[in-house]
C-alpha positions in Angstrom: -20.8 -63.0 -72.3 -20.0 -65.6 -69.5 -23.7 -66.7 -69.4 -23.5 -68.4 -72.8 -20.7 -70.8 -71.4 -21.0 -73.9 -69.7 -19.5 -74.7 -66.4 -16.4 -76.2 -67.9 -15.8 -73.3 -70.1 -16.4 -70.8 -67.4 -13.9 -72.6 -65.2 -11.0 -72.3 -68.1 -11.8 -68.7 -68.5 -11.7 -67.9 -64.9 -8.5 -69.8 -64.5 -6.9 -68.2 -67.3 -7.7 -64.8 -65.9 -6.3 -65.7 -62.6 -3.0 -67.2 -64.0 -2.8 -63.9 -66.0 -3.5 -61.8 -63.1 -0.9 -63.9 -60.9 1.9 -63.7 -63.7 1.3 -59.8 -64.1 1.7 -59.6 -60.0 4.6 -61.8 -60.3 6.3 -59.2 -62.9 5.3 -56.5 -61.0 6.9 -57.8 -57.7 9.9 -58.9 -59.7 10.5 -55.4 -61.1 10.1 -53.8 -57.7 12.8 -56.3 -56.0 15.2 -55.2 -59.1 14.8 -51.6 -58.4 15.0 -52.1 -54.8 18.3 -54.2 -55.4 19.8 -51.5 -57.6 18.8 -48.9 -55.1 20.8 -50.6 -52.4 23.8 -51.3 -54.5 23.9 -47.4 -55.3 23.4 -46.5 -51.9 26.5 -48.9 -50.8 28.6 -47.4 -53.7 27.7 -43.7 -52.6 28.7 -44.6 -49.1 32.0 -45.9 -50.6 32.5 -42.8 -52.4 32.1 -40.8 -49.3 34.8 -42.8 -47.8 37.2 -42.4 -50.8 36.5 -38.6 -51.0 37.3 -38.2 -47.4 40.5 -40.1 -47.3 41.4 -38.2 -50.5 40.7 -35.0 -48.6 42.8 -36.2 -45.7 45.7 -37.0 -48.1 45.7 -33.6 -49.8 45.6 -31.8 -46.6 48.3 -33.9 -45.2 50.6 -33.5 -48.6 49.7 -29.7 -48.5 50.8 -29.3 -44.8 54.3 -31.1 -45.5 56.6 -28.1 -45.7 59.5 -28.1 -47.9 62.4 -25.9 -48.1 66.1 -25.6 -47.7 66.0 -25.9 -44.0 65.5 -29.1 -43.7 68.6 -31.6 -44.1 69.5 -35.1 -43.0 71.0 -33.8 -39.9 68.2 -32.1 -38.6 65.9 -35.2 -39.3 68.1 -37.5 -37.4 68.1 -35.0 -34.5 64.6 -34.8 -34.3 64.3 -38.7 -34.7 66.8 -39.3 -32.3 64.7 -36.8 -29.4 61.6 -39.0 -30.4 63.2 -42.2 -30.0 64.8 -41.3 -26.8 61.4 -40.3 -25.6 59.6 -43.4 -26.0 62.5 -45.4 -25.0 63.4 -46.9 -28.3 66.8 -45.5 -29.0 68.6 -48.4 -27.5 66.4 -50.9 -29.5 67.4 -49.5 -32.7 69.5 -52.2 -34.8 70.0 -50.4 -37.8 69.5 -46.9 -39.4 69.9 -46.4 -43.1 69.0 -43.3 -45.2 68.8 -42.6 -48.8 68.3 -39.6 -51.1 66.6 -39.6 -54.4 66.4 -36.5 -56.3 62.7 -35.9 -57.8 62.3 -33.4 -60.9 65.5 -31.6 -60.3 63.8 -29.7 -57.7 63.0 -31.8 -54.8 64.9 -34.5 -52.7 63.4 -37.2 -51.1 65.0 -38.3 -48.0 64.2 -41.9 -46.9 65.3 -43.2 -43.5 64.9 -46.8 -42.9 64.9 -48.0 -39.1 65.1 -51.7 -37.6 63.8 -51.8 -33.9 64.4 -55.1 -32.2 62.2 -56.3 -29.1 60.0 -53.3 -28.9 56.5 -52.7 -27.6 53.9 -51.8 -30.5 52.5 -49.3 -28.1 55.8 -47.1 -28.1 56.2 -47.4 -31.9 52.9 -46.3 -32.5 53.4 -43.2 -30.1 56.5 -42.3 -32.3 54.6 -42.6 -35.6 51.9 -40.4 -33.8 54.1 -37.6 -33.2 56.0 -38.0 -36.6 52.6 -38.2 -38.6 50.1 -36.2 -36.5 51.9 -34.0 -34.6 54.4 -33.1 -37.2 57.3 -33.1 -35.1 59.6 -34.2 -38.0 58.6 -33.2 -41.6 58.1 -36.8 -42.7 55.5 -39.6 -43.3 55.8 -43.3 -42.6 55.8 -45.1 -46.1 56.3 -48.7 -44.9 55.7 -50.6 -41.4 56.3 -54.1 -40.8 56.5 -56.1 -37.3 56.7 -59.7 -36.6 56.6 -61.5 -33.2 60.0 -63.5 -32.8 58.9 -65.1 -29.6 55.8 -66.4 -28.8 54.2 -65.4 -25.4 55.9 -62.0 -25.1 54.6 -58.7 -26.3 57.5 -57.5 -27.8 58.3 -57.3 -31.8 60.6 -56.5 -34.4 59.6 -53.6 -36.4 61.1 -52.1 -39.6 60.0 -48.6 -40.4 60.3 -46.4 -43.3 60.1 -42.6 -43.3 60.0 -40.4 -46.2 60.8 -36.5 -46.1 60.8 -34.1 -49.2 62.9 -31.0 -49.1 63.8 -28.4 -52.0 67.3 -28.8 -53.6 69.7 -26.1 -52.4 71.0 -23.9 -55.0 
């Protein structure tokens, strides 16, 4: 069939076939790149799911480990908190301590203690938080922490911390 065509027509036919092959090859490559991009996004999303699942499991284990019972009252929390503050040399740096009690579903009370510390080292504060949250020396968790550096050049900070504890309503 190609033999019946003159040289110019043969050139157009071969050029057309080459353009067709290049277009098909380009579409094939673009489809592969789209699939690869979709797989990469899916993989990164799956990794994020594992991190979220791990965080959820840690939160579940934490809340499951919290004991709630009549034996916990405000005075025992303050006594244990004072021991920890003395241990890390933070007791004399306490500016204010304020507590509030909030009933939750008529069965539990949420006890919140706000502490303001002035001119403390963050390492000591983090040790205190580690003892409370990880070592469970107080049946509480840190809800809020804020620190600012009042004087440049010094490694001392003003810290505000909020602890929360849950206890059953005494009947």
